[in-house]
C-alpha positions in Angstrom: 0.1 0.0 0.2 2.2 2.9 -1.3 -0.1 5.5 0.0 0.8 4.3 3.5 4.3 5.0 2.6 3.7 8.6 1.4 1.5 9.3 4.8 4.4 8.1 7.1 6.8 10.8 5.4 4.2 13.0 5.8 3.7 12.7 9.4 7.3 12.5 10.2 9.6 15.1 11.2 9.3 18.0 7.8 12.4 18.4 5.8 13.6 20.3 3.0 14.5 17.3 1.0 10.8 16.6 1.5 9.3 19.9 -0.1 11.7 19.1 -2.9 9.7 16.1 -3.7 6.3 17.9 -3.9 5.6 16.9 -7.6 6.5 13.1 -6.7 4.0 13.2 -3.8 1.0 14.3 -5.5 1.5 12.1 -8.2 1.3 9.1 -5.6 -1.8 10.6 -4.3 -3.0 10.9 -7.7 -2.2 7.4 -8.7 -3.7 6.1 -5.3 -7.4 5.3 -6.1 -8.2 6.9 -2.7 -11.6 8.4 -2.5 -12.2 12.1 -3.8 -12.4 13.4 -0.6 -9.1 11.7 0.8 -7.1 12.5 -2.5 -8.5 16.1 -2.4 -7.3 16.7 1.2 -3.9 15.0 1.0 -3.2 17.2 -2.3 -4.0 20.4 -0.6 -1.9 19.5 2.5 0.9 18.8 0.7 0.4 21.5 -1.8 -0.2 24.5 1.1 2.8 22.8 3.2 5.4 22.7 0.2 5.0 26.3 -0.6 5.6 27.4 2.7 8.8 28.2 4.9 10.2 25.0 6.3 11.2 26.5 9.6 7.5 27.4 10.2 6.4 24.0 9.6 8.9 22.8 11.7 8.0 25.2 14.4 4.5 24.2 14.1 5.4 20.3 13.9 7.6 20.7 17.4 4.0 22.7 18.7 1.7 20.1 17.8 3.7 16.5 18.2 6.7 17.4 20.8 4.8 19.2 23.3 2.1 17.5 25.6 1.0 13.6 24.9 -2.5 14.0 23.8 -0.9 14.2 20.1 2.1 11.7 20.8 3.1 10.0 17.7 4.0 7.2 19.6 1.2 4.4 20.1 1.7 3.1 23.2 1.7 6.8 24.5 -2.2 6.4 24.3 -2.3 3.0 25.5 0.1 2.9 28.6 1.1 6.7 29.0 4.5 6.3 30.9 4.1 3.1 32.9 6.4 0.5 32.7 3.9 -1.6 30.8 4.6 0.0 27.7 8.3 -0.6 28.1 7.4 -4.5 27.7 4.9 -3.3 24.8 7.8 -1.8 23.0 10.0 -4.9 23.2 7.1 -7.3 22.2 6.4 -4.9 19.1 10.0 -5.2 18.3 10.2 -8.7 18.4 7.1 -8.9 15.8 9.0 -6.9 13.8 11.8 -8.8 13.5 9.8 -11.8 12.9 8.4 -10.3 10.0 11.8 -9.6 8.5 12.3 -5.6 9.8 15.3 -5.3 11.9 15.2 -1.5 13.3 17.5 1.0 14.6 18.6 0.8 18.0 17.3 4.5 18.7 14.0 3.6 16.8 11.2 3.4 19.2 9.1 0.8 17.5 5.6 2.1 18.2 6.2 5.6 16.4 3.4 5.7 14.0 5.5 7.1 11.0 7.8 3.7 11.7 4.8 1.6 11.9 2.9 2.8 8.9 6.5 2.6 6.6 6.2 -0.9 8.0 2.7 -1.7 6.9 3.3 -0.1 3.3 5.5 -3.0 2.7 3.3 -5.7 3.8 0.8 -5.9 1.3 -3.0 -4.5 1.1 -4.7 -6.7 3.3 -2.3 -7.1 6.0 -1.9 -3.3 5.9 -5.3 -2.7 6.7 -5.4 -5.3 9.2 -2.4 -3.4 10.8 -4.3 -0.1 10.6 -7.4 -1.6 12.2 -5.6 -2.5 15.2 -4.9 1.2 16.0 -7.9 2.7 14.1 -9.3 4.0 17.3 -5.7 6.0 18.2 -6.0 7.7 14.8 -9.2 8.5 15.3 -8.8 10.4 18.5 -5.3 12.0 17.1 -7.4 13.0 14.3 -10.4 14.6 16.4 -7.8 16.2 18.7 -6.4 17.9 15.6 -9.4 18.9 14.5 -9.5 20.8 18.2 -6.4 22.5 17.2 -7.6 23.5 13.9 -4.8 21.9 12.0 -4.7 20.3 8.3 -2.8 17.5 9.8 -6.3 16.0 10.6 -6.3 15.0 7.0 -3.6 12.7 7.2 -5.3 11.1 9.9 -8.8 11.1 8.7 -7.2 9.3 5.5 -5.6 6.5 7.6 -8.8 6.0 9.5 -10.6 5.5 5.9 -8.2 3.3 4.6 -8.6 0.9 7.7 -12.4 0.6 6.9 -13.2 0.6 10.4 -16.8 2.1 11.2 -16.2 4.3 14.2 -18.0 7.1 15.8 -16.1 10.0 15.3 -19.0 12.6 17.1 -18.9 10.3 19.9 -14.9 10.7 20.1 -15.3 14.2 19.6 -17.5 14.7 22.3 -15.3 12.7 25.1 -12.5 15.1 24.4 -14.6 18.2 24.4 -13.9 19.4 27.6 -9.8 18.1 27.7 -7.7 20.6 29.3 -4.5 21.5 26.9 -1.4 19.7 27.8 1.0 22.0 25.7 1.0 25.1 27.7 4.3 25.8 29.8 2.3 25.1 32.9 0.9 22.0 31.9 4.6 20.9 30.5 6.2 21.6 33.7 3.7 19.3 35.4 4.1 16.6 33.4 7.7 16.5 33.0 8.5 17.0 36.7 8.8 13.3 36.7 12.1 11.6 35.4 11.1 9.9 32.4 11.7 5.9 31.8 13.6 4.8 29.8 11.6 2.0 28.0 14.2 0.7 26.0 16.4 -0.6 28.3 15.3 -3.9 28.0 15.1 -4.1 24.1 17.8 -6.0 22.2 21.0 -3.5 20.3 20.0 -3.8 16.7 21.7 -2.3 13.7 19.5 -1.7 10.9 20.0 -0.3 7.9 17.1 2.2 8.3 13.2 2.0 8.8 12.6 0.1 5.7 12.4 -3.9 5.3 15.1 -4.6 2.4 13.7 -5.8 -0.7 14.4 -9.5 0.6 13.0 -9.4 3.6 9.7 -11.1 4.2 6.1 -9.7 3.0 4.0 -12.4 3.5 2.7 -12.5 6.9 0.8 -10.1 9.4 2.0 -10.0 12.8 -0.5 -8.0 14.9 0.1 -5.8 18.0 0.2 -7.9 21.0 -2.0 -5.7 23.1 -5.9 -7.1 23.6 -6.9 -4.0 24.9 -5.3 -1.3 22.3 -8.4 -0.2 20.9 -10.3 -0.3 24.4 -7.6 1.2 26.3 -7.3 4.2 23.7 -11.1 5.0 24.1 -10.4 5.1 27.6 -7.6 7.8 27.2 -9.9 9.9 25.0 
C-alpha cells in the first residue's frame, strides 16, 4: 500500500528534502485510488505545506507533536502512558517486527507512527489494512484532537482511518474529548515533566538495522498483530 509510505513521510518530521519531492508526492496521491475526498485533502496538504517556509513548518510540527502527550506520535503513549507496561509492549512489538523481517535501529521507538506505517506499507494491502484496524481508534482520536487545534494534519489521520475501513463514531469521540484541558501549555508541560522519564528501551535488544524500511529480500508474506488485546479499548478510555 504505497500511500501509507507517503503518509508516513508527511507525518514524520518535515524536511527540505521532502518539500523538494512535492511533484512526486502529488503523483502518488493521484495514482493511489483513494476516495476523492481523501485524495483532495492530501493534495491540498502537500501543496500548502510545500509552498510554505520549512522553518515555520518545523516549528508548528514541534508545537503539535513534541509538546504534551495528547498528540503523541507514539502509539503506546495512548495505551500505557509512561507506565512500565509500555516498555514491555515496545519490546514485544520490536520482536514482532523482527519476525516479519524488519530490523530497526537501536534508537528507533517501535511504536512511532511513521515507522509503523512505513512497515505496513511493505506488507501488502490486506495485511496493511489489518494493521491499521488494530490502531484505528488511536488514529481517530488523534484526528479529532487535531480538529480541535484546527490543524490540517487532521486530513492525514482521517485518511488513515478511512483506509482501515473501521466504522467509528467520530462524533462520540469528539464529545469525549470536548472537555480536555490543553496539555501543551508551559504550566502543563512543567507538571508532566516533573517526574523523570523512564527509559523504556533498556530491555530491548540492540539492533543495527539499515534504516526503517525492510530490504527487498525481507519477508512480506505475513501479518504480525500488535500484542495488545486491549489496544482499542484502552485508547477509548484515554479519550
